[in-house]
N, C-alpha and C positions, 0 to 999 in steps of 0.2 A: 669696714669689715676686714678681718685679717685674711690674708691669702694663704691657703694651705696647698702646698706642693706635694703631689702624689708621685712617688718614684716610679718610673716605668718598669713594667714586668713583661718580659718577652714570652707572652703566652701563645702567640700566633706565628711563631717561627721567625720573628724579627731578630735574627742572630747573625753573627759574623759568618763569612763564608768558610773560614777555617774550622769554626766550631760546628758548622753544618756537616762538613766532611767527616769530622770525628764521630758524630752521632750516627751517620750512615754506616761507617765501618763497624761501630759497636753493635748496631742492630743486625748487620750481616753476619758477624761472628756468632751472635746469639742464635740466629736462624740455622746456621750450619751445625751448631752443637745440638739443637733440639729440632729435628725435622718435623714438618707438619704431618699430623695424622691423616691417613687416607680417608676419603669420603665413605660414609656408611653405604654398603651395597644393599640393594633390596633383597628381601628374603626369597630365595629361589629353591625349587625342588629339583634336585639332580640325583643321578644314580649314586654319586659319591655320598650324598647325605643319607640315602637309604642304607648303603653298606655300613656307614659309620653308626647309624642308629641301631642296626641289628647286631653290630659287633661291640657295642659299648658294654662294659662290665662294671666300671666304677659307678657307685651310686650317684655321685654328684654329676658325672658325665651323663648318666642315664636320665637324670632329672632335667638337665639342660636340653637334651634332645627331645624329651617329652614336651617341654615348654615350647620349643620351636615347632614341633609337630602340631601342638594345639593351635598355635597361631596360623599355621598353614591350613588346618581344618576350618577354622573360623573364616579365613579368607575364601576358601573354596566354597563354603556354605553360602557366603554372601554372593559369590559369582554365580552359583547355581540358582539363586533366587528361591531359597527354600521357603521363606515366609511370604512370597508373592506369587506362588504357583508358577515359577520359572519365567516370569516376565518382570521387566523393570529396566531402569536406565543403566545399572551397573552389572547386568546379567551377561555372562559370557559362558554359555553352556559347553561348547567344545573344550575350552580351556579348563573349566571347572571339572568336567568329567575326566579329562586326562590327568589332572592332578590327583583326583580322588582314587582312580584305579592304580596310580603309582603309590600313593600313600597306603593303599591296601597291602602293599608288599612289606610294610613295617610290621613287626611282631607285636603281639599283645593287644592292649586296649586300643591303640591307634588303628589297628587293622579293623576291629569291630566298628569303631566309630566312622571310619571312612566308608565301609560297606553300607552302614545304615544311611548315611547322607546320600550316597550314590543311588541306593535303592529307592529312597523317597524322591529324589530328583528325577530319576527315570520314570517313576510312576506318574508324576504330576506335570512334568515339563511339556510344552506344546511340541507337535511334530512339524519340523521344518526341513527344507531341502538341503540346507548347508550342514546338516548333522551327519551326512553319510560317511565321510572319512573317519570321524571320531567314533561312530557306531561300529565300523569295521574294526577299529583298533580295540574297542571294548570287547567285541565278540572274540577276537583272537586272544586277548588277554584272559578272558574267562575260560575259554577252552583250554588254554595252556595251563592255567592254574588247576583246573579240574583234572586234566589228564596226567599232569606231572607232579602235582603236590597233594591235592585232596584225596586222590585214590590211594595214595600210599599210607594214609593214616589208618590205624586199626579200628577207630570208632567214627561215628558220624558227628561232626562238629557243626556248631551254628554257622560258622563261616562258610561251610560247604552249602548249607541250605540257602544262605544269602547269595552266594555266588550263582547257584542254580536259578534263583529268582531274577537276579540281575541279567543273567544270560537270556532267560525267556523274554524279559521286557526288551532287551536289546534286539533280539531277533524278531520280535513283533514289530518294532519300529522299522527294521530293515525290510521286513516283508511288506509293510505299507509303502516304503520307498520303491520296492519292486513292482507293486501294483500300480503305482503312479508313474512308472517309467523313468525313475530318477537314477537307476543303477545301470543304465545302458553304457555309460562312459566310465565305468569302474570295473573293467574286466580284470585288471591286475589285482585289485583287492579281492575279487571273487575267486580268482585262481589261488591266492594265498589262503583265503578262508577255507576253501575246499580241502587243502592239505591238512589243516587242523581238524576238520570234520572227520577225517579218516580214522582218527584215534578214538572217536566217541563210542563205537560199538564195543571196544574192549573194556569200557568202564561200566557197561550195563549190568554185568554180573555183580559188581560191587554194590549197586544201589537197588538190587531186586527187592530187598525187604522194605524199601522206602518208596512207595509209588509216587509221592509228591515230588521227590527229586528226580526219579526216573522219568516221569511225564515231562518235566522241564527239559531234560536231556533229549527226549524224543521230539519235543517241539523245536528245539534248536536244530536237531538233525533234519527234520522234515522241512523246516523253513530254509535251511541251508541247501538242501537238495533241490528245492524248487528254484531258489535264486541263482545258484551256481550251475544248474544243469546244462543250460544251453551254451553258455560261454565255455565251460570246461569241456564239454563234449566236442566242441568245435576245435579246441586247442590240443587236447590230449589224444584225439583220434582213437578212442576205444581203449586207451591204456588203463582207465579206471573202471572198465565195465565189470570186472570181477568184483570190485568193491561194491558196486551198485547191487549186484545179485546177493552178495553176502549181507549187505545192509537190509534188503527186503526180507531175507530169511530170518535175520536176527529180530526184526521187528514183528515178524509174523503177519505180513500183509499179503493180500491177494492182488490180482490184476485189477486195475481201475475199471469200474462199471461205466457204461456210457451215460452221460448226463441227459436227463429227460428235458425236453424242450418245454419252456414255459408256455402257458396258454396266452400270455401277453407278449406281444412283440414290442418290447421296451428296450431302453438303453442298457439295462443290466444284462439281459440275455444276449443282446447283440455283441457286447464286448466279451462274452464268454464267462461272465460271473456266475458263481454258484447261485441257483434259484433261491435257496434258503437264505443266503446272505442278502440277496436283492430284496426279497420280501421282508426281511427283518429291517432293512433300511427304509423301506416304504412304511412299515409300521411305526418306526421311530419318527419319520417325517409327519405322518398323520397325527401322532400324539403331540408333537411340538407345535404343529400348525392348526390344531383343532379341526382336522379334516374329517368330514362325516363318513369317509370311505374306509375307516379303520376296520369295521367288522368284515368287510369284503376281503381286505388284505389278509387278515388273520384266518379267515376261512380257507384260504388257499395254501397255508403253510403245511397242513397234514398231507397234501398231495405230493410234497417233495421230501418226504421222510427218507426215501431211499438214497437221497444225495448225501445223507450223513454217513453212509457206509463207504463212500468213495475213498480211494487211496489218498487223495489230496484232502485231508481233513483239516487243513489250516483255514480254509474258507468256513468250515463249520465252527471252528473256534472263534473266528471273527464274528460270525452270525450270533453266537452265544453272547459275546460282549455287547453287540448292538441291541439284541433283544432284551438283554439284562438292563441296559440303560432305559429302554422303553418301559420295562416292567417296573422300574422305580417310580414312574409317573402314572401308570395306568394298570389297574388290576386285571383287565382283560388280556393285556400283553403278558402278564405274569401267568395267567391261566394257559395261554398259548405256549409259553415256554415250558411249563410243567407237562403239558400234553405232548409237546414235541419230543421231550426227553423220554417219554414213555416208549417211543419206538427204538431208542438206543439201548436202554437198560434191558438186558435179557430176562426172560421169564421162565416159568417152569415148563411151558410147552417147547421152549427153545432147547431144553435138555432132553426131551423125549423124542429120540430119533428112532426110525423104524428098524434100522440095523444096528445091533449092539456092537458089531465090530467097527462101525463107522462113528467116531466120536463127533460131538457137535462142533460146528465150524466156528471156533472162537477166533480164528486168525483174521477174519474179516470184521471183527468187532473193534471199533476204535475206542479202547478204554481210556485213552488220553483225553478224549472229549469229556468223559465223565469227571475226570479230575478238574478240568477247567470249569465244567458246569457247576460243580459243588462250590468252587471259589466264587463264581459269579452269583450264585444263590446266597452265599454268605454276605457278599457285598450288598445285595438287595435287602437282606435282613438288617443291615447296619445303616444303610444310607437312603432307604426309600423315603418318599415324601410323606406318606401317611402311616399311621400305626397299623391300619388294617393290612396294607400290603406287606409290612414287615412280619406280621403274624402269619399271613398266608404263605410267605416264603419259608417260614420256619416250620410250621405244622401242617400246611396244606389247606385247601378249601373245605374238604369233607372231613372235618375234625371228628364227627361222631363215629363214622365208620372206621377211622384210623384208631380211635381209642378203643372201639369194640374189638378190633382185630389188628393189634399192633404189628403183627408179623405178615401183614398182607403186602407182599413185595410188588404186586402188580398194579395197585391202585394209587399208591402214594409215591410221588417223586419229589416231595419237598425235602428240605435239608434233614429234618428228623426222619422222614420216610426212607431216606437212603440207608439208614441203619437197619432197616427191617428186611433187606434183600439177602436172604439166605438160601442155601441150596436145600432141596427137599431131603427128608431123612433117609430115603431109600438109596441115595447116591453117596458114595464114600469120598469122591473127589470134589474139591471146591476150586475149580480152575481160576476164575476171575471174579467171583462174587465177593471175595474178601476185599478186593480193591475198591469196590463201591462203598462198603462199610468203612473202610479205612479213610477214604476221602471225605465221607460224611462226618465221621467222628473228628477228624483232623480240623476241619473248618468249623465244626460246631464248638469245639473247645476254644477256638479263636474268637468266635462270636460271643461266647459266654464271658471271656475275659475282657473283651472290648466294651461290653456294657457295664462293667464294674464301676460303681459310683454314680450311675445315671438313675436318678430316682424316678424319672418319668417312664422309664422302660424296665422297671424292676420285674414286672410280670413276665415280660419277654425273656429276661435273664433267668427267671425261675423255671420257665418251661424248658429252656436249653439245659439247665442244670439237671432237671428231672430226666430228660432224655439221655444225657451222658451217664447219669447214675444207673439207669436201667440197662443201658448197653454194657457198661463195665461189669455189671452183676450177671448178665445172661450170656455175654460173649464167651465163646469157648476157643476162639482162634487167638493165639498170642500175638500174631502179626497185626491184627486189628487193634489190639490194646496198645501196641507200640505207637499208634498214631497220637494218642493222648499224651504220651511221654515226650514225643518229638515236639508237639505244639507247645506244651508247657515249658520245655527247655528253651524254645525260641522266645516265649513271652517273658519268662523270668530270668532272662539273661542280664548281663551287666547294664546298669543304668547309663544312659547316653546323655551327658550334659549339653551336647551340642544340638540335640533334637528335642528332648523332653526334660527340661530342668525340674519339673514338678514330679509328683509321684505317679503320674499317669503312665500307662504302658507305652513301650517304645513303638517305633514305626512298624516293626515286624509283628505287632500283636494281632493284626487282622490282615485280611487279604488286600491286594492292591485296589485302591478305591477310586483312582482317577484315570488309569490307563484305558478302561472301557469308554469313558467319556471322551478322552482325547482321540481314540481310534474312531469312535462314531462320528465325531465332528469332522475329522480328516476325511473319512470315507464319504460322508455326505457332501463335502465340498467337491469331491471328485465326480460323483455320479448323480447328485441331486441338485435341484435349484436351491438358491439361498433362502434361508428361513429368517423372518424378522425376529429380532430379539424378543424374548418372552418377558413382558413387563406386566407386573401385577397391578391392576387398576384398583384404586382404593374404593371401598364400598361407600355408597351414598348414604348420608345420615338421614334416617326417617324419624321426624318428630312424633311425639305421642298425639293421640286423637284429640285430647282436650286442648292441647296447645294449638293444634290446627284450627279447631272451631273458634278459638279466641281470635286468632289472626284473621279469620274470615269475617268475623263481626267487626273488628276494627277497620278492616279494609272497606267494608260496606258503609260504615259510618263516615269514613273519609270521603267516599264517593258521593254520598248524599250531601255532605257539607260543601263539597266542591261544586255540585250541581245547582245549589241554591244561589240566586243572583243577589247582589248587594242591596242594601235598604233603599238607596237612591233610585236604583233601577226598578225596584218593586213599587215605589211610590210614584214613579213617573208613568206617563201613558205608554202602553205597550206599542210596539211597532205595528203599523197597519191598523190601529184602533180608530174607530169613527169619532168625530168631534160632536157628539150629541150632547143634549143638556145634562143627561145623567153622567156622562163621562166628565163634563166640565165641572159638575158639582163634586164629583169625586176628587178631581184634581185640586179644587179650592179647599176641600176638606183636608186633604193631605197637607196642603201648605199651611193651613191653620194649625194642624197638629205639629208640624215641624216648628212653627213659630212658638207655639206654647212650650214645646220641649226645649227649645233654645232658651226662652225666658226662665224656665225652671232651672236650667243648668246654670245660667248666669246668677240667679238668686242664690243658688246653693254655693257657688264659688265665692260670692261676696260675703255670705255668712261665714264661710270657712276662713276667709281673710280677716274678718273682724275678730273671730275667736282667736286667731293666731296673734293678732296685735295685742289683745287683752292678756293673753298668756305671757307675751314678751314683756309688757309693762309690769305685770305682777312679779315676774321673775326679777326684773331690774330693781324694783322696790325692795324686795326681800334681800337682795345683795347689799343695797345701801344701808338698810337697817342693821344688818349683821356687821357692817363695817363700823358704824357709829357705836354700836355696843362694844365692839372690840377696843376702840379708842378710849371710851369712858373707863373701861376696866384698866387699861394701861395707865391712864391719868391718876386714878385712885391708887394704884399700886406704887406709883412714883411719888405721890404727894407733892405735886407741883402746883404753884400758885398761878403761874401764867398758863395760858392756853396754847397748846402746841398747834392748834388748828389755824392760829393767826399767821403762822409761817406760810401757809398755803394761800393766804389772801382770803380766807373765808371765816366767818364767825361761827360760834358754836350754835347759835340759833339757826343760822343758814344751813349748817350741816344737819341739824336736827330736823329742819323742815324738808330737807332733801332737795334744796334748790341747787 
C-alpha cells in the first residue's frame, strides 16, 4: 500500500512562541478598539422611569415606554398571583403591590391597567401578617392621590372610583391586622398615616353626589381613626383633639352607645367584640360545620340590632361580610341578613316626630353600612351556591307582596327592594333616602352586566333589567339616576388585556367577590376553632330494582350449588350412619352404578377412537387418489413413454393400489 503523508496543521495552538505573542498582541488591540458591551440589566421600576414615561412626547419614544410598562405589568401580575388567588411559588405580594401602585402614577392606559390588577389582587389575596408595611404604604399613596390629584379634577373619573375601592380594601386589611394585634409595633407608620387622614374631611364635599365613593372615604377615615387613635393620642398630647371633634361633626355622628352584654359568656364578648359580629361568625361556623344550633344563633341576632347604630360601625361592616358569606351557603342566613338590615333602613315612622321643630335624628344613622350592605347583597346574587338564594337576594322572599306593592319600603330589604325606599309625599325633604336607592341601583346595574352571556341565569338577569327599567322610569331624583351612569362608566371602560383578554367584563364589573371570604376565614382563625375542609362526598349509585332482583337470584343459586356435596360424598355412607343390611345394600348398589357408568364411559371413548381412526384413513386415501390422478394428467400432457414414477422406486401399479 502506498503511504500518504498528511501535512501537519496547527489547529490546537501548536505554534512557535514568537507567533503566539503576535496573536496575543493582535487580539489585545482588537479588544481595545471594540470594548465589550455591558451586561443587560434587569428591568427595574424607578422614579426616573416614571418621570421619563410621563414626559415622553415623541411617538416612537412613547411606544418604547409603553412596551416596557407592559412588561412590568405582566411581571407584577405574575408576582401578585392573579390566576392563582394570590398563592404560588413565585408570588411576592408586597413587591407586586409596591410596583403596581408606582405604575399607577404613569398616565393613560398604564394607570388604568395597574389599578385594575391591584384592585383584583387586594380582593383575592390572603391576609398575612407580613403585609402590614406595604399596606401602610398603599394607604398613604391612595390618600395622597385622592387629596392632591383626584379632587382637583372637574369630573369624576374611573381612576378615582378604583382608588377609593383600593383604599377601602387596604384599610379593611389593616383593620384586621389591628384586631389581631399586629399593629402594636408600627407606631411610626400609624403616626404618618394619621397625618394623611387629616386631609380627608376636606374632600367630602367633592364626593357628596357620589355616595359609593364617599362611603369608601368614610370607611378609610373610620378605620384609620380606630387604628391610630391610641398611639396618636399618646404621642400628640391632645394636639389633634380639634381635628377629632371636626371629623365627628363632618360625619354627623353622635356619642357611642354602650354595648349590650351578650346573653352568652363566650370568647367574643370577653374580648370586647361586637355581638353582631360574634353571632355572625357563629352562624358562619354552624353553616360550614353542619352544626344543628344554627337556628338558635340566628334567633339571637335581632336582640343586638341596636349595636348597628354604634359609632364604631366598622364591626358592623365586618359582620355584614361574614353574614353574607354564610348567606351564600344557607337561605336561613340570607333571611337573617335581610331582617337585620330592616332595623337599619329608616321607615316612615322614623320621619314622624312629635315636634315639628325637632327634625329626625339622621346623625346617628350609619348610612355607610347601607352602601356596604348593597355591595354584599350583590355579591350574594352573583356568587351564591344555589339559584334560589340568588333569586331571594335579588327580589326577596315574599315576591307576591313586593309585586303587589312595589313601593313598600318597609317590608323588602332585598337588592331590588332598596329601590323602593322613598320618602312619603307629605314631606318635601329627602335627607338620606336617596342614598339607599342610589346604592341599590348602582349595584343592581353591576349585577345585570355581570350576568351578561350566562345562559343559565338569564331569568335572573331579566329580573334585574326590569327593576332597573322601572326605577329609571319612575325615579324623580337626578342624583339617584346618576348611579346607573357611574356604574356603566366603570363597566364599559377600556378593555384590559392583562386581566380580561376576552370580551368579558373587566374586574370592576361587579363588587368585590373574595374579600368577604378572606376576612371571614381570617376572623374565624382568630376567634373560632378550626373547621375541617368541606369535602363533597360522592353520591352512592343505586341500581334499579330489576337488576337487584337478578343479582339476588344469582347469589341464591350460587349458594345452593356451593352447599351441595360432591357425587362421591353423596354416594358414600354418611358420617355416623349405622352399618345395617339396608345401608350395606345401598352401598353395593352405588358401587354397581359407578362400575356401570365407568364401563359405559369406556365404551363410548373406544367408539369415538374407532371413528376417529376411520376418518383419518379415509382422509389419507382421498389424498393419495388425488395425487395419482394429478400425476396421470401430467403424464398425458407431456406424452412421455417412460414412467416418471420409477424414479421414486415405485411402479405405476403400486401407486395405483396405494401401497
